[in-house]
N, C-alpha and C positions, 0 to 999 in steps of 0.2 A: 503494500500500499504506500502510496505517496502522500507525504505530509503536506496538507495545505496550509499556508501562513495565511492567517487573518489577523486583523488588528481588532482589538477589543473596542467596541463602542463606549464612549464616556459622554453623559449627559452634560450639557451646557452649564447646569447649575449644581453646585455642591450643597450638601446639608449645611443649614444655616445661613445661606445666601439670602440677602435682602433683595426682594423683587416688588414690582409694582403691577397689579392686574390692568391689562388693557382689553377688556372685553365689554363692548357696547351693549347697553341694555341689561347689564348684570348689576346687581345691587351693590356689590364691592368694587365696581370699575373705578380706577384710579386709586384705590387704597393700597397700602404697602403691607408686605407680609413677609414671612421668613419660610424658606424652604425646609420641609421636615423630612422629606425623602424623595428620590426618584423612584418611580416604580419600574419594575423589569420591563425592558423593551427588547424582546427577542428580534425584532426586526432590524435594529440598529439604525433606524431612520429618525432624524430629528423631529420630523412631522408626526412621528407617533410616540412622542416622548410625553409622559404624564408625569405630574408632581403633585404630592400632596403638601398644602401650605397652611400655615395659620396666619390670619390677619392680626394686625395690631389691636383690633377690638375684640379678640378672642374668638372670633368664629373661624371655621375650618373649611377648606375646600380642596378640589382635585381639578386641574386644569392641564390642558396641553401647552407644551412649551411655547407655542405661537401666542398665547394670551399673556405670557409674562416678559417683563422687561426687567433688566438689573436696576436696582435703586441703591443709592448710597445712604 
C-alpha cells in the first residue's frame, strides 16, 4: 500500500478566540462572543466548519465559520 500524504485540516478560530457574529436577522447579530470549541469537520472545508460560542451576555450558539469574524 502506498501512503498518501495529507495535511490535517485546522479551523480558523482557536478555543477562547474572540469573535463577532455577522448574521443578519439573528438576535445576536453584531454581538461579541468567545469560541468554546470547533466541531469535528471531516470534510476539511472551511465552509463546513461549525463552532460553539458563548456570547458576552451568557447566551450560547452554534454557527458556521462564515458568520463569525475576529474581534479584539
